[in-house]
N, CA, C and O atoms as CSV, one atom per row, in Angstrom:
chain,resi,resn,atom,element,x,y,z
A,1,MET,N,N,0.828,-1.168,0.000
A,1,MET,CA,C,0.000,0.000,0.000
A,1,MET,C,C,0.886,1.250,0.000
A,1,MET,O,O,1.807,1.356,0.810
A,2,ALA,N,N,0.616,2.176,-0.888
A,2,ALA,CA,C,1.405,3.403,-1.006
A,2,ALA,C,C,0.767,4.508,-0.157
A,2,ALA,O,O,-0.455,4.647,-0.095
A,3,VAL,N,N,1.616,5.269,0.479
A,3,VAL,CA,C,1.149,6.384,1.293
A,3,VAL,C,C,1.519,7.678,0.575
A,3,VAL,O,O,2.674,7.877,0.199
A,4,ARG,N,N,0.566,8.528,0.391
A,4,ARG,CA,C,0.815,9.816,-0.249
A,4,ARG,C,C,1.115,10.843,0.842
A,4,ARG,O,O,0.288,11.079,1.722
A,5,LEU,N,N,2.301,11.452,0.782
A,5,LEU,CA,C,2.731,12.356,1.830
A,5,LEU,C,C,2.286,13.800,1.608
A,5,LEU,O,O,2.004,14.509,2.574
A,6,ALA,N,N,2.219,14.235,0.386
A,6,ALA,CA,C,1.848,15.627,0.123
A,6,ALA,C,C,1.024,15.684,-1.148
A,6,ALA,O,O,1.282,14.931,-2.087
A,7,PRO,N,N,0.046,16.559,-1.193
A,7,PRO,CA,C,-0.743,16.683,-2.405
A,7,PRO,C,C,0.093,17.282,-3.519
A,7,PRO,O,O,1.028,18.041,-3.264
A,8,ARG,N,N,-0.237,16.946,-4.732
A,8,ARG,CA,C,0.451,17.498,-5.898
A,8,ARG,C,C,-0.373,18.661,-6.418
A,8,ARG,O,O,-1.598,18.585,-6.511
A,9,PHE,N,N,0.309,19.717,-6.748
A,9,PHE,CA,C,-0.370,20.886,-7.288
A,9,PHE,C,C,-0.102,20.981,-8.776
A,9,PHE,O,O,1.025,20.778,-9.227
A,10,SER,N,N,-1.126,21.284,-9.529
A,10,SER,CA,C,-0.933,21.535,-10.953
A,10,SER,C,C,-0.348,22.929,-11.104
A,10,SER,O,O,-0.361,23.717,-10.158
A,11,SER,N,N,0.164,23.236,-12.288
A,11,SER,CA,C,0.733,24.572,-12.500
A,11,SER,C,C,-0.339,25.642,-12.337
A,11,SER,O,O,-0.038,26.748,-11.888
A,12,ARG,N,N,-1.581,25.337,-12.692
A,12,ARG,CA,C,-2.665,26.314,-12.514
A,12,ARG,C,C,-2.914,26.566,-11.027
A,12,ARG,O,O,-3.172,27.702,-10.630
A,13,SER,N,N,-2.840,25.529,-10.211
A,13,SER,CA,C,-3.023,25.702,-8.768
A,13,SER,C,C,-1.935,26.598,-8.187
A,13,SER,O,O,-2.218,27.434,-7.328
A,14,TRP,N,N,-0.698,26.434,-8.642
A,14,TRP,CA,C,0.392,27.265,-8.159
A,14,TRP,C,C,0.169,28.725,-8.542
A,14,TRP,O,O,0.405,29.626,-7.737
A,15,VAL,N,N,-0.285,28.958,-9.771
A,15,VAL,CA,C,-0.548,30.326,-10.216
A,15,VAL,C,C,-1.631,30.955,-9.335
A,15,VAL,O,O,-1.497,32.106,-8.920
A,16,ASN,N,N,-2.700,30.208,-9.048
A,16,ASN,CA,C,-3.769,30.728,-8.191
A,16,ASN,C,C,-3.267,31.000,-6.775
A,16,ASN,O,O,-3.639,31.999,-6.160
A,17,LEU,N,N,-2.425,30.112,-6.267
A,17,LEU,CA,C,-1.881,30.284,-4.919
A,17,LEU,C,C,-1.000,31.534,-4.841
A,17,LEU,O,O,-1.103,32.304,-3.887
A,18,VAL,N,N,-0.141,31.738,-5.834
A,18,VAL,CA,C,0.727,32.913,-5.860
A,18,VAL,C,C,-0.106,34.187,-6.009
A,18,VAL,O,O,0.170,35.185,-5.344
A,19,ALA,N,N,-1.111,34.162,-6.867
A,19,ALA,CA,C,-1.969,35.338,-7.057
A,19,ALA,C,C,-2.696,35.691,-5.761
A,19,ALA,O,O,-2.796,36.866,-5.410
A,20,ALA,N,N,-3.202,34.694,-5.051
A,20,ALA,CA,C,-3.888,34.941,-3.782
A,20,ALA,C,C,-2.914,35.532,-2.757
A,20,ALA,O,O,-3.283,36.429,-1.999
A,21,GLY,N,N,-1.695,35.042,-2.732
A,21,GLY,CA,C,-0.681,35.571,-1.815
A,21,GLY,C,C,-0.353,37.022,-2.104
A,21,GLY,O,O,-0.176,37.809,-1.174
A,22,LEU,N,N,-0.268,37.396,-3.382
A,22,LEU,CA,C,-0.005,38.788,-3.742
A,22,LEU,C,C,-1.142,39.696,-3.317
A,22,LEU,O,O,-0.900,40.815,-2.867
A,23,VAL,N,N,-2.376,39.238,-3.451
A,23,VAL,CA,C,-3.522,40.041,-3.031
A,23,VAL,C,C,-3.464,40.285,-1.535
A,23,VAL,O,O,-3.674,41.411,-1.084
A,24,VAL,N,N,-3.184,39.257,-0.766
A,24,VAL,CA,C,-3.108,39.398,0.692
A,24,VAL,C,C,-1.942,40.290,1.074
A,24,VAL,O,O,-2.087,41.125,1.967
A,25,ALA,N,N,-0.789,40.144,0.431
A,25,ALA,CA,C,0.406,40.899,0.793
A,25,ALA,C,C,0.268,42.382,0.491
A,25,ALA,O,O,0.849,43.210,1.193
A,26,THR,N,N,-0.490,42.730,-0.538
A,26,THR,CA,C,-0.594,44.139,-0.903
A,26,THR,C,C,-1.834,44.817,-0.350
A,26,THR,O,O,-2.080,45.978,-0.679
A,27,ALA,N,N,-2.618,44.151,0.470
A,27,ALA,CA,C,-3.878,44.723,0.953
A,27,ALA,C,C,-3.716,45.627,2.166
A,27,ALA,O,O,-4.695,46.261,2.561
A,28,GLY,N,N,-2.550,45.725,2.777
A,28,GLY,CA,C,-2.399,46.457,4.028
A,28,GLY,C,C,-2.513,47.954,3.940
A,28,GLY,O,O,-3.203,48.555,4.764
A,29,CYS,N,N,-1.866,48.590,2.977
A,29,CYS,CA,C,-1.844,50.034,2.916
A,29,CYS,C,C,-2.312,50.490,1.552
A,29,CYS,O,O,-2.060,49.828,0.545
A,30,GLY,N,N,-2.987,51.610,1.521
A,30,GLY,CA,C,-3.483,52.141,0.256
A,30,GLY,C,C,-2.852,53.464,-0.058
A,30,GLY,O,O,-2.234,54.097,0.798
A,31,SER,N,N,-3.013,53.884,-1.309
A,31,SER,CA,C,-2.463,55.158,-1.747
A,31,SER,C,C,-3.430,56.300,-1.534
A,31,SER,O,O,-3.072,57.462,-1.728
A,32,GLY,N,N,-4.652,55.986,-1.138
A,32,GLY,CA,C,-5.643,57.029,-0.967
A,32,GLY,C,C,-6.387,57.327,-2.245
A,32,GLY,O,O,-7.328,58.121,-2.240
A,33,GLN,N,N,-5.991,56.715,-3.335
A,33,GLN,CA,C,-6.654,56.909,-4.610
A,33,GLN,C,C,-7.604,55.754,-4.853
A,33,GLN,O,O,-7.262,54.612,-4.548
A,34,PRO,N,N,-8.809,56.019,-5.404
A,34,PRO,CA,C,-9.739,54.930,-5.651
A,34,PRO,C,C,-9.203,53.999,-6.723
A,34,PRO,O,O,-8.566,54.435,-7.681
A,35,ALA,N,N,-9.467,52.722,-6.550
A,35,ALA,CA,C,-9.027,51.734,-7.516
A,35,ALA,C,C,-9.904,51.807,-8.752
A,35,ALA,O,O,-11.057,52.234,-8.688
A,36,ALA,N,N,-9.343,51.384,-9.879
A,36,ALA,CA,C,-10.115,51.355,-11.119
A,36,ALA,C,C,-11.262,50.367,-10.968
A,36,ALA,O,O,-11.151,49.383,-10.238
A,37,GLY,N,N,-12.350,50.631,-11.652
A,37,GLY,CA,C,-13.464,49.701,-11.615
A,37,GLY,C,C,-14.454,49.985,-10.513
A,37,GLY,O,O,-15.308,49.145,-10.231
A,38,GLY,N,N,-14.370,51.146,-9.878
A,38,GLY,CA,C,-15.370,51.508,-8.877
A,38,GLY,C,C,-15.268,50.711,-7.599
A,38,GLY,O,O,-16.244,50.085,-7.184
A,39,ALA,N,N,-14.123,50.719,-6.969
A,39,ALA,CA,C,-13.936,50.009,-5.702
A,39,ALA,C,C,-14.880,50.575,-4.656
A,39,ALA,O,O,-15.272,51.739,-4.747
A,40,PRO,N,N,-15.254,49.771,-3.660
A,40,PRO,CA,C,-16.128,50.279,-2.608
A,40,PRO,C,C,-15.457,51.410,-1.851
A,40,PRO,O,O,-14.229,51.490,-1.839
A,41,PRO,N,N,-16.235,52.298,-1.212
A,41,PRO,CA,C,-15.642,53.422,-0.481
A,41,PRO,C,C,-14.817,52.943,0.702
A,41,PRO,O,O,-14.944,51.801,1.143
A,42,ALA,N,N,-13.973,53.827,1.209
A,42,ALA,CA,C,-13.138,53.512,2.368
A,42,ALA,C,C,-14.021,53.144,3.549
A,42,ALA,O,O,-15.195,53.508,3.611
A,43,VAL,N,N,-13.426,52.414,4.482
A,43,VAL,CA,C,-14.153,51.897,5.634
A,43,VAL,C,C,-14.932,52.981,6.361
A,43,VAL,O,O,-16.112,52.782,6.649
A,44,GLY,N,N,-14.321,54.119,6.668
A,44,GLY,CA,C,-14.969,55.157,7.456
A,44,GLY,C,C,-15.407,56.355,6.631
A,44,GLY,O,O,-15.596,57.435,7.189
A,45,GLY,N,N,-15.573,56.205,5.333
A,45,GLY,CA,C,-15.970,57.305,4.463
A,45,GLY,C,C,-14.859,57.649,3.502
A,45,GLY,O,O,-13.845,56.953,3.458
A,46,PRO,N,N,-15.029,58.718,2.721
A,46,PRO,CA,C,-14.005,59.095,1.742
A,46,PRO,C,C,-12.678,59.425,2.420
A,46,PRO,O,O,-12.643,59.994,3.511
A,47,LEU,N,N,-11.611,59.062,1.764
A,47,LEU,CA,C,-10.282,59.335,2.312
A,47,LEU,C,C,-9.874,60.778,2.044
A,47,LEU,O,O,-10.248,61.346,1.018
A,48,PRO,N,N,-9.115,61.371,2.949
A,48,PRO,CA,C,-8.616,62.728,2.691
A,48,PRO,C,C,-7.513,62.702,1.634
A,48,PRO,O,O,-6.887,61.671,1.387
A,49,THR,N,N,-7.297,63.852,1.025
A,49,THR,CA,C,-6.195,64.035,0.092
A,49,THR,C,C,-4.992,64.508,0.896
A,49,THR,O,O,-5.133,65.319,1.812
A,50,VAL,N,N,-3.809,64.005,0.556
A,50,VAL,CA,C,-2.598,64.318,1.310
A,50,VAL,C,C,-1.646,65.148,0.456
A,50,VAL,O,O,-1.294,64.757,-0.657
A,51,GLY,N,N,-1.233,66.295,0.988
A,51,GLY,CA,C,-0.168,67.095,0.400
A,51,GLY,C,C,1.002,67.080,1.362
A,51,GLY,O,O,0.816,67.272,2.564
A,52,VAL,N,N,2.197,66.855,0.859
A,52,VAL,CA,C,3.362,66.739,1.742
A,52,VAL,C,C,4.335,67.879,1.472
A,52,VAL,O,O,4.509,68.298,0.327
A,53,ALA,N,N,4.970,68.379,2.535
A,53,ALA,CA,C,5.991,69.429,2.420
A,53,ALA,C,C,7.225,68.981,3.194
A,53,ALA,O,O,7.177,68.777,4.407
A,54,LEU,N,N,8.318,68.835,2.479
A,54,LEU,CA,C,9.594,68.445,3.082
A,54,LEU,C,C,10.609,69.553,2.808
A,54,LEU,O,O,10.454,70.304,1.845
A,55,PRO,N,N,11.638,69.665,3.636
A,55,PRO,CA,C,12.648,70.715,3.415
A,55,PRO,C,C,13.375,70.499,2.090
A,55,PRO,O,O,13.658,69.365,1.704
A,56,ARG,N,N,13.672,71.596,1.402
A,56,ARG,CA,C,14.357,71.491,0.103
A,56,ARG,C,C,15.847,71.212,0.253
A,56,ARG,O,O,16.411,70.423,-0.505
A,57,HIS,N,N,16.478,71.847,1.213
A,57,HIS,CA,C,17.930,71.722,1.394
A,57,HIS,C,C,18.247,71.474,2.868
A,57,HIS,O,O,18.789,72.359,3.530
A,58,PRO,N,N,17.922,70.289,3.397
A,58,PRO,CA,C,18.188,70.039,4.817
A,58,PRO,C,C,19.686,69.940,5.105
A,58,PRO,O,O,20.479,69.486,4.280
A,59,THR,N,N,20.030,70.380,6.299
A,59,THR,CA,C,21.412,70.362,6.747
A,59,THR,C,C,21.507,69.476,7.986
A,59,THR,O,O,20.670,69.563,8.885
A,60,ALA,N,N,22.528,68.627,8.029
A,60,ALA,CA,C,22.721,67.747,9.187
A,60,ALA,C,C,22.902,68.584,10.451
A,60,ALA,O,O,23.590,69.604,10.442
A,61,GLY,N,N,22.270,68.134,11.539
A,61,GLY,CA,C,22.404,68.787,12.824
A,61,GLY,C,C,21.482,69.975,13.047
A,61,GLY,O,O,21.523,70.588,14.114
A,62,ARG,N,N,20.650,70.315,12.066
A,62,ARG,CA,C,19.713,71.436,12.221
A,62,ARG,C,C,18.282,70.922,12.142
A,62,ARG,O,O,17.966,70.027,11.359
A,63,ASP,N,N,17.420,71.513,12.978
A,63,ASP,CA,C,16.014,71.109,12.989
A,63,ASP,C,C,15.330,71.465,11.670
A,63,ASP,O,O,15.562,72.528,11.094
A,64,VAL,N,N,14.475,70.539,11.207
A,64,VAL,CA,C,13.637,70.776,10.037
A,64,VAL,C,C,12.199,70.427,10.415
A,64,VAL,O,O,11.952,69.709,11.384
A,65,VAL,N,N,11.265,70.945,9.637
A,65,VAL,CA,C,9.856,70.643,9.843
A,65,VAL,C,C,9.380,69.787,8.678
A,65,VAL,O,O,9.585,70.129,7.514
A,66,LEU,N,N,8.745,68.675,9.009
A,66,LEU,CA,C,8.106,67.796,8.034
A,66,LEU,C,C,6.607,68.016,8.195
A,66,LEU,O,O,6.108,68.050,9.320
A,67,ALA,N,N,5.886,68.166,7.094
A,67,ALA,CA,C,4.464,68.495,7.212
A,67,ALA,C,C,3.633,67.788,6.155
A,67,ALA,O,O,4.089,67.544,5.038
A,68,VAL,N,N,2.404,67.467,6.534
A,68,VAL,CA,C,1.383,67.048,5.579
A,68,VAL,C,C,0.152,67.905,5.825
A,68,VAL,O,O,-0.160,68.267,6.959
A,69,ARG,N,N,-0.539,68.219,4.737
A,69,ARG,CA,C,-1.815,68.930,4.837
A,69,ARG,C,C,-2.873,68.002,4.283
A,69,ARG,O,O,-2.780,67.524,3.152
A,70,LEU,N,N,-3.888,67.755,5.107
A,70,LEU,CA,C,-4.976,66.862,4.720
A,70,LEU,C,C,-6.202,67.695,4.363
A,70,LEU,O,O,-6.580,68.615,5.088
A,71,THR,N,N,-6.813,67.355,3.236
A,71,THR,CA,C,-8.050,68.015,2.829
A,71,THR,C,C,-9.043,66.954,2.370
A,71,THR,O,O,-8.677,65.847,1.977
A,72,GLN,N,N,-10.300,67.335,2.434
A,72,GLN,CA,C,-11.371,66.471,1.934
A,72,GLN,C,C,-12.390,67.389,1.278
A,72,GLN,O,O,-12.948,68.274,1.927
A,73,ALA,N,N,-12.629,67.177,0.001
A,73,ALA,CA,C,-13.532,68.030,-0.775
A,73,ALA,C,C,-13.109,69.498,-0.680
A,73,ALA,O,O,-13.958,70.387,-0.624
A,74,GLY,N,N,-11.806,69.749,-0.663
A,74,GLY,CA,C,-11.276,71.101,-0.631
A,74,GLY,C,C,-11.215,71.758,0.730
A,74,GLY,O,O,-10.676,72.858,0.852
A,75,ALA,N,N,-11.751,71.118,1.759
A,75,ALA,CA,C,-11.756,71.691,3.110
A,75,ALA,C,C,-10.700,71.003,3.979
A,75,ALA,O,O,-10.400,69.830,3.760
A,76,PRO,N,N,-10.129,71.714,4.964
A,76,PRO,CA,C,-9.154,71.082,5.865
A,76,PRO,C,C,-9.759,69.851,6.550
A,76,PRO,O,O,-10.918,69.857,6.962
A,77,TYR,N,N,-8.953,68.809,6.658
A,77,TYR,CA,C,-9.370,67.559,7.305
A,77,TYR,C,C,-8.580,67.429,8.601
A,77,TYR,O,O,-7.365,67.230,8.572
A,78,ASN,N,N,-9.264,67.542,9.737
A,78,ASN,CA,C,-8.610,67.523,11.049
A,78,ASN,C,C,-8.929,66.269,11.856
A,78,ASN,O,O,-8.706,66.244,13.067
A,79,ARG,N,N,-9.441,65.244,11.217
A,79,ARG,CA,C,-9.892,64.063,11.957
A,79,ARG,C,C,-8.999,62.835,11.768
A,79,ARG,O,O,-9.451,61.711,11.987
A,80,ALA,N,N,-7.751,63.028,11.368
A,80,ALA,CA,C,-6.846,61.886,11.221
A,80,ALA,C,C,-6.611,61.242,12.584
A,80,ALA,O,O,-6.444,61.939,13.585
A,81,ASP,N,N,-6.600,59.929,12.617
A,81,ASP,CA,C,-6.329,59.206,13.858
A,81,ASP,C,C,-4.845,59.282,14.217
A,81,ASP,O,O,-4.485,59.339,15.393
A,82,ASP,N,N,-3.988,59.284,13.190
A,82,ASP,CA,C,-2.551,59.360,13.425
A,82,ASP,C,C,-1.869,59.777,12.126
A,82,ASP,O,O,-2.286,59.378,11.039
A,83,VAL,N,N,-0.828,60.573,12.248
A,83,VAL,CA,C,0.027,60.947,11.125
A,83,VAL,C,C,1.455,60.730,11.587
A,83,VAL,O,O,1.866,61.229,12.635
A,84,MET,N,N,2.208,59.979,10.792
A,84,MET,CA,C,3.589,59.657,11.151
A,84,MET,C,C,4.508,59.880,9.959
A,84,MET,O,O,4.080,59.817,8.806
A,85,PHE,N,N,5.761,60.138,10.251
A,85,PHE,CA,C,6.802,60.192,9.242
A,85,PHE,C,C,7.811,59.097,9.566
A,85,PHE,O,O,8.238,58.958,10.712
A,86,GLU,N,N,8.184,58.334,8.568
A,86,GLU,CA,C,9.210,57.305,8.707
A,86,GLU,C,C,10.429,57.794,7.929
A,86,GLU,O,O,10.330,58.133,6.750
A,87,ILE,N,N,11.581,57.825,8.603
A,87,ILE,CA,C,12.807,58.373,8.026
A,87,ILE,C,C,13.925,57.353,8.175
A,87,ILE,O,O,14.076,56.740,9.232
A,88,TRP,N,N,14.704,57.173,7.124
A,88,TRP,CA,C,15.867,56.302,7.218
A,88,TRP,C,C,16.901,56.704,6.187
A,88,TRP,O,O,16.575,57.231,5.123
A,89,LYS,N,N,18.171,56.442,6.528
A,89,LYS,CA,C,19.269,56.713,5.619
A,89,LYS,C,C,19.223,55.683,4.505
A,89,LYS,O,O,18.941,54.510,4.749
A,90,ASP,N,N,19.495,56.111,3.300
A,90,ASP,CA,C,19.376,55.253,2.116
A,90,ASP,C,C,20.604,54.346,1.972
A,90,ASP,O,O,21.360,54.428,1.004
A,91,VAL,N,N,20.768,53.477,2.978
A,91,VAL,CA,C,21.827,52.461,2.951
A,91,VAL,C,C,21.227,51.157,3.458
A,91,VAL,O,O,20.255,51.160,4.212
A,92,SER,N,N,21.799,50.076,3.047
A,92,SER,CA,C,21.300,48.760,3.448
A,92,SER,C,C,21.373,48.594,4.963
A,92,SER,O,O,22.401,48.889,5.573
A,93,GLY,N,N,20.292,48.127,5.567
A,93,GLY,CA,C,20.244,47.852,6.995
A,93,GLY,C,C,20.090,49.071,7.883
A,93,GLY,O,O,20.266,48.974,9.098
A,94,ALA,N,N,19.762,50.224,7.300
A,94,ALA,CA,C,19.639,51.445,8.099
A,94,ALA,C,C,18.471,51.361,9.068
A,94,ALA,O,O,17.440,50.759,8.765
A,95,LYS,N,N,18.640,51.967,10.231
A,95,LYS,CA,C,17.586,52.034,11.246
A,95,LYS,C,C,16.525,53.032,10.791
A,95,LYS,O,O,16.850,54.123,10.322
A,96,HIS,N,N,15.263,52.655,10.930
A,96,HIS,CA,C,14.148,53.532,10.576
A,96,HIS,C,C,13.670,54.269,11.826
A,96,HIS,O,O,13.509,53.666,12.887
A,97,THR,N,N,13.447,55.566,11.694
A,97,THR,CA,C,12.914,56.384,12.776
A,97,THR,C,C,11.467,56.711,12.444
A,97,THR,O,O,11.161,57.113,11.321
A,98,LEU,N,N,10.578,56.541,13.410
A,98,LEU,CA,C,9.165,56.830,13.225
A,98,LEU,C,C,8.777,57.994,14.126
A,98,LEU,O,O,8.891,57.907,15.349
A,99,LEU,N,N,8.316,59.091,13.511
A,99,LEU,CA,C,7.918,60.293,14.249
A,99,LEU,C,C,6.411,60.478,14.152
A,99,LEU,O,O,5.844,60.382,13.063
A,100,HIS,N,N,5.769,60.737,15.259
A,100,HIS,CA,C,4.341,61.046,15.256
A,100,HIS,C,C,4.188,62.550,15.100
A,100,HIS,O,O,4.778,63.324,15.854
A,101,ALA,N,N,3.397,62.959,14.121
A,101,ALA,CA,C,3.157,64.379,13.865
A,101,ALA,C,C,2.031,64.885,14.758
A,101,ALA,O,O,1.181,64.118,15.209
A,102,LYS,N,N,2.045,66.201,15.003
A,102,LYS,CA,C,0.987,66.843,15.796
A,102,LYS,C,C,0.115,67.682,14.881
A,102,LYS,O,O,0.595,68.312,13.939
A,103,ARG,N,N,-1.179,67.677,15.180
A,103,ARG,CA,C,-2.101,68.508,14.413
A,103,ARG,C,C,-1.925,69.943,14.873
A,103,ARG,O,O,-2.023,70.244,16.062
A,104,THR,N,N,-1.663,70.826,13.917
A,104,THR,CA,C,-1.448,72.226,14.249
A,104,THR,C,C,-2.564,73.123,13.709
A,104,THR,O,O,-2.480,74.346,13.821
A,105,GLY,N,N,-3.606,72.528,13.127
A,105,GLY,CA,C,-4.762,73.291,12.658
A,105,GLY,C,C,-4.885,73.329,11.155
A,105,GLY,O,O,-3.905,73.146,10.432
A,106,ASP,N,N,-6.091,73.567,10.692
A,106,ASP,CA,C,-6.392,73.682,9.261
A,106,ASP,C,C,-5.879,72.497,8.440
A,106,ASP,O,O,-5.403,72.673,7.318
A,107,GLY,N,N,-5.979,71.303,8.998
A,107,GLY,CA,C,-5.564,70.100,8.283
A,107,GLY,C,C,-4.062,69.888,8.222
A,107,GLY,O,O,-3.594,68.986,7.528
A,108,LEU,N,N,-3.302,70.702,8.935
A,108,LEU,CA,C,-1.844,70.621,8.909
A,108,LEU,C,C,-1.342,69.778,10.079
A,108,LEU,O,O,-1.743,69.982,11.225
A,109,TYR,N,N,-0.467,68.835,9.774
A,109,TYR,CA,C,0.156,67.962,10.772
A,109,TYR,C,C,1.666,68.074,10.574
A,109,TYR,O,O,2.163,67.893,9.462
A,110,THR,N,N,2.405,68.376,11.662
A,110,THR,CA,C,3.844,68.605,11.537
A,110,THR,C,C,4.642,67.792,12.551
A,110,THR,O,O,4.139,67.407,13.607
A,111,ALA,N,N,5.887,67.547,12.199
A,111,ALA,CA,C,6.848,66.904,13.101
A,111,ALA,C,C,8.203,67.574,12.879
A,111,ALA,O,O,8.528,67.997,11.770
A,112,HIS,N,N,8.970,67.661,13.936
A,112,HIS,CA,C,10.317,68.240,13.857
A,112,HIS,C,C,11.334,67.106,13.893
A,112,HIS,O,O,11.159,66.114,14.600
A,113,TYR,N,N,12.405,67.278,13.112
A,113,TYR,CA,C,13.443,66.246,13.049
A,113,TYR,C,C,14.791,66.906,12.800
A,113,TYR,O,O,14.883,67.961,12.172
A,114,ARG,N,N,15.829,66.262,13.305
A,114,ARG,CA,C,17.203,66.703,13.078
A,114,ARG,C,C,17.959,65.532,12.450
A,114,ARG,O,O,18.184,64.514,13.106
A,115,PHE,N,N,18.348,65.673,11.191
A,115,PHE,CA,C,19.117,64.618,10.531
A,115,PHE,C,C,20.486,64.540,11.188
A,115,PHE,O,O,21.172,65.555,11.306
A,116,PRO,N,N,20.894,63.347,11.618
A,116,PRO,CA,C,22.129,63.236,12.388
A,116,PRO,C,C,23.406,63.411,11.572
A,116,PRO,O,O,24.433,63.821,12.113
A,117,SER,N,N,23.352,63.101,10.267
A,117,SER,CA,C,24.568,63.184,9.458
A,117,SER,C,C,24.199,63.429,7.994
A,117,SER,O,O,23.072,63.168,7.575
A,118,PRO,N,N,25.161,63.930,7.229
A,118,PRO,CA,C,24.901,64.140,5.804
A,118,PRO,C,C,24.669,62.801,5.097
A,118,PRO,O,O,25.081,61.747,5.582
A,119,GLY,N,N,24.011,62.866,3.960
A,119,GLY,CA,C,23.793,61.671,3.162
A,119,GLY,C,C,22.425,61.688,2.507
A,119,GLY,O,O,21.690,62.671,2.588
A,120,ASN,N,N,22.102,60.592,1.865
A,120,ASN,CA,C,20.809,60.440,1.207
A,120,ASN,C,C,19.852,59.727,2.148
A,120,ASN,O,O,20.186,58.695,2.729
A,121,TYR,N,N,18.665,60.286,2.292
A,121,TYR,CA,C,17.642,59.744,3.180
A,121,TYR,C,C,16.355,59.506,2.399
A,121,TYR,O,O,16.134,60.073,1.329
A,122,LYS,N,N,15.525,58.656,2.966
A,122,LYS,CA,C,14.180,58.443,2.448
A,122,LYS,C,C,13.186,58.822,3.535
A,122,LYS,O,O,13.413,58.563,4.717
A,123,VAL,N,N,12.077,59.443,3.123
A,123,VAL,CA,C,11.019,59.859,4.039
A,123,VAL,C,C,9.687,59.419,3.447
A,123,VAL,O,O,9.424,59.620,2.261
A,124,ILE,N,N,8.860,58.822,4.278
A,124,ILE,CA,C,7.523,58.435,3.846
A,124,ILE,C,C,6.541,58.818,4.937
A,124,ILE,O,O,6.854,58.723,6.124
A,125,TYR,N,N,5.345,59.255,4.534
A,125,TYR,CA,C,4.320,59.567,5.524
A,125,TYR,C,C,3.354,58.393,5.631
A,125,TYR,O,O,3.162,57.632,4.682
A,126,HIS,N,N,2.755,58.266,6.808
A,126,HIS,CA,C,1.707,57.278,7.078
A,126,HIS,C,C,0.558,58.068,7.709
A,126,HIS,O,O,0.717,58.634,8.790
A,127,VAL,N,N,-0.579,58.107,7.050
A,127,VAL,CA,C,-1.750,58.799,7.581
A,127,VAL,C,C,-2.815,57.743,7.860
A,127,VAL,O,O,-3.208,56.997,6.964
A,128,VAL,N,N,-3.276,57.685,9.102
A,128,VAL,CA,C,-4.356,56.776,9.471
A,128,VAL,C,C,-5.604,57.629,9.622
A,128,VAL,O,O,-5.689,58.482,10.506
A,129,ALA,N,N,-6.586,57.383,8.732
A,129,ALA,CA,C,-7.818,58.172,8.737
A,129,ALA,C,C,-8.947,57.337,8.168
A,129,ALA,O,O,-8.738,56.536,7.257
A,130,ALA,N,N,-10.122,57.520,8.695
A,130,ALA,CA,C,-11.329,56.845,8.201
A,130,ALA,C,C,-11.139,55.331,8.147
A,130,ALA,O,O,-11.651,54.671,7.242
A,131,GLY,N,N,-10.401,54.778,9.117
A,131,GLY,CA,C,-10.208,53.336,9.185
A,131,GLY,C,C,-9.230,52.782,8.169
A,131,GLY,O,O,-9.191,51.568,7.964
A,132,ASN,N,N,-8.441,53.626,7.528
A,132,ASN,CA,C,-7.482,53.208,6.507
A,132,ASN,C,C,-6.135,53.866,6.743
A,132,ASN,O,O,-6.034,54.875,7.442
A,133,MET,N,N,-5.089,53.274,6.144
A,133,MET,CA,C,-3.778,53.901,6.158
A,133,MET,C,C,-3.476,54.382,4.748
A,133,MET,O,O,-3.615,53.643,3.773
A,134,ILE,N,N,-3.059,55.641,4.666
A,134,ILE,CA,C,-2.696,56.244,3.387
A,134,ILE,C,C,-1.199,56.484,3.410
A,134,ILE,O,O,-0.673,57.054,4.365
A,135,MET,N,N,-0.511,56.052,2.361
A,135,MET,CA,C,0.908,56.305,2.238
A,135,MET,C,C,1.268,56.353,0.756
A,135,MET,O,O,0.493,55.904,-0.089
A,136,ALA,N,N,2.414,56.884,0.450
A,136,ALA,CA,C,2.893,56.970,-0.923
A,136,ALA,C,C,4.330,56.467,-0.958
A,136,ALA,O,O,4.904,56.109,0.070
A,137,ALA,N,N,4.886,56.448,-2.133
A,137,ALA,CA,C,6.282,56.009,-2.284
A,137,ALA,C,C,7.188,56.950,-1.486
A,137,ALA,O,O,6.873,58.130,-1.329
A,138,PRO,N,N,8.306,56.435,-0.986
A,138,PRO,CA,C,9.229,57.276,-0.218
A,138,PRO,C,C,9.749,58.448,-1.059
A,138,PRO,O,O,9.962,58.321,-2.265
A,139,ARG,N,N,9.944,59.580,-0.397
A,139,ARG,CA,C,10.565,60.748,-1.022
A,139,ARG,C,C,12.042,60.700,-0.676
A,139,ARG,O,O,12.422,60.239,0.401
A,140,HIS,N,N,12.874,61.178,-1.594
A,140,HIS,CA,C,14.323,61.174,-1.386
A,140,HIS,C,C,14.796,62.569,-1.014
A,140,HIS,O,O,14.407,63.557,-1.638
A,141,LEU,N,N,15.640,62.641,0.011
A,141,LEU,CA,C,16.227,63.898,0.450
A,141,LEU,C,C,17.745,63.744,0.523
A,141,LEU,O,O,18.252,62.711,0.960
A,142,THR,N,N,18.452,64.767,0.097
A,142,THR,CA,C,19.903,64.809,0.250
A,142,THR,C,C,20.205,65.805,1.362
A,142,THR,O,O,19.874,66.987,1.265
A,143,VAL,N,N,20.831,65.313,2.406
A,143,VAL,CA,C,21.165,66.127,3.574
A,143,VAL,C,C,22.645,66.507,3.462
A,143,VAL,O,O,23.507,65.647,3.281
A,144,THR,N,N,22.922,67.804,3.573
A,144,THR,CA,C,24.302,68.292,3.473
A,144,THR,C,C,24.852,68.600,4.869
A,144,THR,O,O,24.114,68.591,5.855
A,145,LYS,N,N,26.189,68.877,4.939
A,145,LYS,CA,C,26.774,69.199,6.233
A,145,LYS,C,C,26.702,70.658,6.537
A,145,LYS,O,O,27.156,71.092,7.596
């Protein structure tokens, strides 16, 4: 009597399994933009629009202000649950710093940061609002001495 130890998957089954894994892996964070095909609305209502302001010429050792302005239908959005900035040096294995921004009014959320050394950095915002997380691709900053 033969014992079967593991089920055999056809190539179609593997494709379906990989596709399902990609859907699950990419479902965590959204860009805040509606998906093509009329996706259902965000969990807690329409998502705010995010505008980001980063320093143009940051200098190591000096304080800078990182800011996002949230709007919804053209009006300031002050109901974000959390706004954070994630900062890291653009080198392999770099430590990521997570800063929580404070609401300063009119949909503006700011955080202060001091880059410790010159170099290339990446900055990304995380906005938690209406039961969703909104983020975009990292922005690149060159910090001088």
